[in-house]
Steps between C-alpha positions, in 0.01 A plus 500: 500500500139528616445697813269410786348732756738761635743459215617153613514198273187287543523205742485157341163332559312827539665639807493193732179599682335170402802301619505686827128439554546129420789473741301674772209256448743209523644637825153553649405143409824366650434698817143360523628150434762540776239622746282198417796268544584658835135461610510132395826450690343645814222240473730202413668282761781252492607248763849444626594199711785335685556175684299295255197728548521505875528880486294684240477869423245677278634810329307745280622579152618831629724330758297539818514196729132423576515188712735245655403139580722283719418133546483420869735204470786724383488708820772383733558726801852362529585594139353848435783575262385232258147644497643848439705365206187330354292817528779709341532245214125494442477881496795520260336240274171692502664834423706340219177358346327835534793671326482247217126566465570877491757447222258287297207738546685828439718346230191431291402868528845643427602247238784378721649852546647531854346825613639446852843595376368839398402603853161648555548762225383772734182307585386465138454123531282499805 
């Protein structure tokens, strides 16, 4: 059997250095693509609504509520609870839409791999 450096058998493919470099380049590209997707999400907005559009909420792609609009005709001082329910429903709708946008945006970068289930990997992903 042929011997490589140090008396070990040679590694298939010339030692794997090229494969490792290629994998590192792919990881760096993926990291750059993820950063670009996160930047795009920070700029994107979605709208959630309730009560047939009487309450509207604008949410960033990162999940920050940016504004709330309440139509004056839905404000009834004798039924504050209904208004609270509408605001809660609109915020929930906006956050759900932002979450969907995040999944679409990050899914295209990761090829559908759910990196959230891996934790933050010690901060490696951002």
